[in-house]
N, C-alpha and C positions, 0 to 999 in steps of 0.2 A: 736508137736501138728500139728491134724489131722485137715487139710483143709475142709473146703467145699467153693461149685463154686456156688457166690450168680445167676449169670448168668446161671446157670439147667434150663429149663422149667419144673414150676411145675402143671402140669394136669389141671386140672376147679378149683387151686385153689382163683384167685382171676380174670375173666375175665377181667381186664376193675374194674366199682362195682360193678355188679351186682352182686355176690353172698352177698354183703353188702348192696343191695336196697331197703331187707325189709322194708315197712311201715308199720310204727306202725303210731298211733292214738295220738293226742298231747295229752299230762297228762297236766292235775291240779294243778302246782306246786303252790308256796306262792306266793303271788305278792308281799308281802313286800320285804325289803333287809336291811341287817343292814352291815352298812360298816362306819369305825369309831364309833363303837357303836350306831348310830344316829336308827333309822328304815327311813324306804322314802323307797318314789314308784318314775318308773320315771317321773310322770308328775309335783310331785314337785319342783325337781332342773329343773333351766338352764340348755338347747340345746345347741350346739355351732354346730359348722358347721361341729367337726368328733366328739364331746363323750360329756356328761352331765358332769356339775362341781357340786363341792360340797368343802368345807370347809377341812381342812383334822382335824379330830374330831371331826367335828363342825352336825347340825340337819340339816333334808329337806329342809330348803329355803337357806341353805349357808353363815349359822353364828354358831360361840359357844357361842355365851353366848357373845362376843366381839365385842363393839360398833368400836373400833379402832381408836376412840377415838386422836391415838396417832398417826396416816397418818399423812404421813407434815410435823408433826413435827420432823423436822428435825434435831438432837439432834447427838451431838457425841456417848456419848456413855447410856448405863444407856435403860427401859426398855421403852422409846419414841425410840428409834432408830430404823433401817430396823432391824438389825439382834438379837436388843432385843427381839422385838414383834415376830420373826419366832419364836426363842427360846421360846417363851411363848403359842405361838400356839403348839407347839410341848410336853406342860408341862415342861420345863427346866424353871427350879426355880434358884434361886439366891443362893439357899443350893446346889446344882447338877451343878452350868453353869459352873461351874470353872473348873472342873473337864473335865467336857466334852469337852470343851475351850482350854485346854491343857490337853491330854491324857498320862499319865505320864510310865512309866518303872515298876515304884515302883507300880502301882494298879491293876499291873495281882495278881495271885494267885498263890499258890506255890503250886506248882505238887505232889505235892504228898497227897491233897486235894484229886484229882482223885482214888477213887478204882480202886485197882491193880496194879495202876501206880508204884509204890517201890516193887511189887515181878517181875514184868516187867524189869524194868531196873536193877535191881540185876544179872538179869540172867542174859541179855544182857550184863552187863559188864562184869561179868567172864565168857560167854564164850568169846568173845574179848580178854578178856588177855590170855587165857587158850589154844588160838590159836582154837578154834570148828569154823568150817564153820558156818557160819549167812549167811542168806537167805534174802535178803529186798525184799518181795512183794509187789507192787504198785499195782494202779492205771494208768488208760489210760486216764488222761484227764488234765490239768494242776495241779489240786489241788493234784493226787493221785503225779503226777510227782517229782510237787516241797514238801510231806509231805519224796519221797522215797530219795534224795537228799541231804535234810539237818539230816537224819537218817545214810545217808552215811557217811557227814564229819564230823561231830559229832565224831561220831561213829571209823573214822580213824584218831579224831584228838586225841583222850583221849590213844586209841592202835596205832600206826602209824603200826603195822604187824598185824593188825585183817584178818581175811581173809570171807573178801564181799563180795558175792557175788548178784547182782541188777537183778530182774527177775518183767519183767511187761507183762502183758497177751495179744495178739494180739484182738485189740476187735474187727472183721469178723469173726476169727479163734476159738477162745475160750471164747467168753463172759470177762461179766463184773466178778471180785471177783475174789474168793480164789477157784480151778476147783479139781477135783482130781484127773485126769492124772498128772499137773504139781505138784500138795506135793508128788505123787509117785515117781517124775524126781527128786525132788529139792533134798528128801531122799534118794537117792538110786544109784543118779550123774549121772545117763541116762539121760542130761540135752539138750534140744537141741536150747529152746530159750532164755535160761542166758547169762548173762555176762559171767562168764567162765564156760564152761558143766565139765563133767566124777569127779565135787565132790558131795561127799552125806554130807550132812548139818544135823550139829544133832538142826537147833536154824533155823524159820523161826518165821519171826517178818512182819504182814501185815502191809500198810498203807492206811489209807484210802479204806477200804473193811474189812471183814470178816467176820461183827457178825453176820448173819445170816446164816455162811455157815457150819451147821452140821456135814453134812458125810462128807466133808472133813478134817475140826477137826476131826473126825475118825478113819479119815483113819492116821493124824498122829499122833493122838496117837497109833493108836498100832503096828508100822513105829515107835515108839521109838523117836519121834521127837515132843519137845520140840516145841508144836505152842502158837504165844504172836501176839494176835487179837489187833489191835490201832485202830479207825476205830467213823465217828459221826453220818453214816445214823440209818436209822427209826431200832431199833431192832427189833426181830423174837416172831409172835403170842406167848402165855405159852404154853406149848404143856397139853396134854391131859388131865395129873393126875393133873393140876394144877404148874405146875414148871415152872422157865424161861422159860423154850425153848432156852438157850444159847447154844454154840456150847461149848462143854466141851475142852479148851481149856488151854492151860498154865498159861493162864492171860489175863483179858477182860481187854481192856482200853478206856472211853468210855464213853465220857463228860456228857450223863446221869444217867448213871448207878449205879445203887445207890447200896451199902454196902449187899442186901439181894440178890441181881441179879436180881433186877426187874427196867426197864424205874421209873425214879424220883421217885427211894425209897430211904430210910434213907439214907443219908451217900452221898444221889449226890454232885458232885460238884458243885462251887456257880453257875458256868457259862455254861450251856451247849447245847450251837449256836456255838461251836465249828467248824470250816471248818477244815477237813486231815491231813492237814500242821498246823494245830494251835496244831490238838492232837500229829501230830508227835517232834513240836518244842517242846510241853512240857513235851515228853521224854525225849529228847536231852535234856536239862534246868535238869535234872533230874538224869541223866544220869553223866552230869558235873560238881554237888553238888557230886554226889555219888560218882565219882570218885575223889574227891577231899578233900573227907571226910570234907566238910563244906559247907555252904553256899553261900562265896564266893571261887571264883574259883580264879583261873588262870590268870594275864593279854591275855592272851595267847589267852586260850579257852572262856574268858567272851566275848575279840573281837569277834572270831569266831561264838561265839553264836549272839549276833548284826547281822550281817553281815548273817547270818541265817534268821532275820527276812526280809532281804527281798524278799525269795526262799516265804516264810508267807506270807507277804499282794500278793504274784500272789494267790497261792490258796483262798485269805479271799474274793476276788473278783472278780474270776474271778469261783469261787464255791455260790457267791451270796450268803450268810449269811450276818443277819443283821448287819451290822456298825456302831454298839454300843457296848459298852464294851469293852473285850482283843479282839475283832477282831478289834473296832476302835484301839484301843494301836496301834496293832502289822502295820494293816496299814499305821496309819500315818505315826510312824517309821521305817514301811519298804522301803516302798515307796522312802523315802526320799533318802535309800544307794541303792536304784537300777540301780541308775546311775554309782556310783562309787565306786560298789562292785565289790570285790575281786575276782570272776567266773571271767575264762574268757570266759567263755559258755553264762553267762548271758550278760555279755559286749556288746559282737559276735553277739547277740538276739536284743540288743535293737541298735545298726549299722546296722543291716541291716531292724529291722521297721524306721527308722529314728527318732529316736528320741535321735541321739548320743550329739546334741547340746544343749535338754533342760529338763524342773524335768521334770520325769516321774511321772504320777498322775493315776487316776481310771479309770479316761474313756481311757490311754494309752494303761494301762492293759486288759482292757474292750474289744478297740475295733483296737487295733496292737499287743501286744505279747501275748495277751492270745488265741486268734485264728491261732496268727504261732505255737503257742506250740499242741496246740486242733488239727489241722490241721494233725502231725505228726502219733497222734495216728486212727483218721478217715481214712484220707488218707491213710498209711502208716504203720510204726510200733512206739510207740512209748517210745521202748527204747533208740532210735537216741535223743530224747529230754534228756534221764535221761543221754547219753554215753556226750551231752554236757554238761550238769552243774558238769559233776563227774571227767572223765579220760580225756576231749579231750582239747589235743593239741592246742594252737592258732590255725592253719591253721586247723586242724578240725574242728573248734569249730566256724570260716568261711564259712567254709564246708556246717556243717550242719546248720546254719541260713540262709543261703542262701538257699540252697532245703526247709525248712520250710518257706518261701517266696513262691518258687514256689507252692508246694504243699497248699500253702494258696488259690492262686490262682483256684491251676487248683479245691478244695475244694468250692469254690466263684460260679461256674459255674457250679461245680457241683448243689448248692443250686438249684442255679437257675432254672436248671430244672423241678427238684424235685415237687419246690413250683410249677412251673406252675400244670401240672399233679397234686397235692396231692389236690389242688382249683378245680380244672374241679369235680373229683371224689367223694371230696366233697360234690360236690352242684348238681350231680348225685345222690347221695346217697342220700340228704335231710338232711344232716347232719351241714348245715349250718339253716336250719329252728327251728320255736322256739320250735317246737314239738321232736327233737333228737338236744340235749345241749351238748352233744359231739363229736368227729371226731374220729373213729379206722376207719384205710383205711391197707392194706398193697399193691406191687407190686413186683413183682418177678427182676422191672430193676433197681430199689434203692439201692442207695449205705446204707448196715448200721450206719457207723461210718458217715452219714452224715443226718439219718434221724432226729433226737435231733436238731437241729439247726433249719430244717426247721417248726419241733414241734411249735418254738419257734416264728416264723414267722404265722405262722395257728395262736396261739393264739393272736397274734396281732391283727389281723385280721380279726377272727372269734368267739375273747373272750368267750372260751369253754375249757374245757379241749379238747387236742387234743395227742392220741395214730400214730407213724404210723413207719411201718414194711416192712424190707428188706427181703421176703420170697429165701429162697432158700434149697439146698437138703435137709438138716437135720431139715426144720422147717421153721417159720419169727421168724427173730432179729431185735427188733426194742429199739424205747425212747417215752416217753412220758413227757410232761408239764402239768401244769396245770394253776388256776386261783389260788389268790387271796380267801380260803374261804373255797376250796374246796381240800381234801386230797387226794392226787392220792394216794399212797401208799395203805391208806385204801379202798378205795377204789378197789385196784386190791387185800387186801385181803377177798373182796367179791364176789370176782370174778375168786378166786384162780383152784376152779377146772377143768375153762377151759386153766389156763396157764398151759406152763412147767418150769416156774422160773418164779422169778423178783424182784425188789431189791430196794432202793432206798427213798425219803422222801417225803413230803405234796407235792410239790414243781416240783418232775422230778423223775427222775427212770427209770427199765430198763424192758424190758418185754422178755420173749419167751415162743409163742404157739404153737404145731400144724398148718401142715393145716386146719387136717380136727374139725379143733374150733374155726378160724376165724371167721366166724361167728356169734356161742354159744357168743364169749369174746366178739364180738362187742355189739351185741345185751344185753347182760348185763352187760356190763360197762356202755350203752349210758343210760338203764333202771335204775342202780344210779345215773349218770349224773342228770337223770328225776325230781328220788325225792328232791336231796339238791341241786340244785341249782334254781331260780326260774328266769322265763323271765326277770324280772331284771337284774339279775347280765348278763345277755346276750350281753350287750351294754358296753363301753368303759367308766369308770370314769375318768379325771384328778381331782385329788385334789391341793388348792392351803391353803398355809401357811395366808397366811393377804391379804388386802384389799391394797391398795396404791395409793399416787399419782406420777404424772411424776416427781414433783418437788422430789422425794423418793427418787430416783435413780443421787443421786449426788453419781463421783468417791469414793467420799470416801467410804458412803456407804453401796455400791456395794463389793469395795474390802475388808471391813469387811465381810462380808456373806461367802469368802473362810475360816473365823476362821473353820468356822462352818464343811468341807471339813475334808476327804475325802467319795464322795457320791458315795450313791447305796443304797441299800434296808434297808429297816428301817431308812434311814435316807439321803432320794433325796434331790437332789437340789432344795435350795428356788424354788415357786412356788407365784406371785404375782399376786393380780383380780387388774388391772385397767377399772375402771368406767369412764363413761361420756368421751371418747374418740373420735378422730375423725380424718382421713384418712386426712393429708393433701396430700402428694405428691402420686403419681401415680404409685398404684405397678409394681416392670420390674422384671422381671427372669433374673435368673445372673446363674454362674458355668458351668465350662464346657460344662453340656450337659443340661444346661435354664434347672433345674430341683427347684432353687430355688427363693425365693420370697422375696423381700423388698419392705417397705412404712415407709413413717415418721409420725408417728400422735403424735397431742397439745391433750392440752383438750379444749373442746367443748367452747367457745365461747374466747380461746385465739386460738395467732396465736406460742405465745412461754409459756415456751420452749416446742421446740419438741426432740420426741425418736424415733429414728431411732427401726423399728423391722425384726426381717428377720425369715421365716420358709424353715429349711429343708427338700426341698422335696416339697413341700407349693407350687409349680408350677400351679399346679391343680387346686386349690382355689381361682387361678387370677380373674377372674369374679363374684364372691362370695366375693369381698373384693371392691368394684368400689370406686376409690377416693370421699369425699366428703362423705363419708359414715359415719354414728354415731356406735361405736365397743364399748365393751367392750374386751379384751383381758385375757388372760391370759401367764405371760409370765416369764420366769427364765430373772435375770437383771445379762448380764454379763459383764466383758469390754474386748473390742477387742483394742489390736496394730495394728495399721499401720504404718509405715515410723515412727515407734518412739514412736507417741503419743496412748495414754491413752486414749479412749470413751466409754463409757457408751451404752450397748444395751440391746435390749429386743429378747432373743430366741419366739418364736409363739410355744407354748404347743396348744392353742386352741381360735376361734375366734366367737362372738357374736354380729351376726350384726342387728342393733335398727334396 
């Protein structure tokens, strides 16, 4: 594959922020916002030290019609319990609460309900059994690596002599998705980046990418290769003649693809929010049943499918898909299997992350395992992550896992440097002001593999869509992240004439832009954002589930909340609003660098009971929460275990000082 040098000078592309500084007059967008189905204005909402507050699914004054009559009704079960009230606030009634609390594998849908599934499985099974060479073409993130691994192991279990190659493109040199050069090389056998080179492949199956790859699909067909696409990203716009505009592939497997070839058309799979690893797991499941000639598979193959749930759960959590429906089933059952996985590579990764003595949960995946795997694709080459999970010996697995930890440390320092410069450039360009409701920046010194993470940090800080790009000799290549309610993919479609390429979904995307088009793209994208995002969207909104009292926070009540786990998108950790409490102790900082804050509170007029509140990275707020102050607080109830003793404390989301 052709290499690019991101360090090459790019002429007059972006001398700091000057090309993008062109001021525009603030536009008048709607001042009202819709969150949780309710019209609201910022002035209508309670405002804490860091955000405005709204009840989840509630109206402007923080009420969803429930008067919290059960607050303080510390019952063991039923709607009066803390978990019961949280579930009711989330629309989980007696009819569907049981399935939510105990998601079963039997709740998952038959893979054959997905259009294209049987055609794809039949072709792969035939190729594996007849000795054809198959290339599994993955993506370089956690989801893509997990999807690649799932398909690899199941095909090898079904046909041990199957001729399999895994291929993952280099993030910087090749970019996201199927590319024409790689398809040609895989088809002809002149493969420089595959696990096994010199092999002409008759079947290529993509995982976690490909649904917009029209030109690579055309090349595959011309070369006589059967291309099978499995993906979950947004589909392309309809062609000029009104046809769906999909790639001309042998088969396309996508959870939102209808039998008419259109997104969400007739015959669409019942659950459209699968991640790439989830789609790959479904294909692996169908391969297993097709190979067995029955819906029941042999015990060994069944056990392998169960083991693959651990990998599927990595994709579900790391790709931030909604933790509902089938995603919740895969995450709940898969996370439980990570620690005791039969994969030597996954066990080595767990050990390298310092998790060998713990049960692995969604937080561990999001903050420890996922970043290590992603660091491989961001700072090195993701084929090492695939090797870790597929062919690595125990010794090699340990070597790779330790290397990923080193890369992740390097990634963090690179991230800090890019974030500092991006904040400066955005502020200089006026992109943090109300009149410019998106951030679009590029810089020749930025690392293309890290800008996506920095985008997320910028969204957290400035509450607006952000696109950051690394400038190299072949153009600008980068990533974008969005805010709820603003479809990044749809906005990029509107700006497509300024782009060399793009792909992704509503909340995240990748882009390629020619140097000379960066300024025009930035202004076009900001114009779209100004049209669709009101000023009221430019603030952080903290949603809480219920109001509660300190007496509600018994150990049993808080432990019961864990039944709602795993937490993530569409199923966040429960947040309780404490009213009428007083800071009883002097706030103190703690931690290695004294970045965190803690104090104890009690209800006004009472000395006991007290509840310890902990604010991570809240040390900067210490002067705003003095001892004796009357406050309200949004907290996540937690169980803290120290020296073998379990105690309840509240993790601070925000504080309102009365």
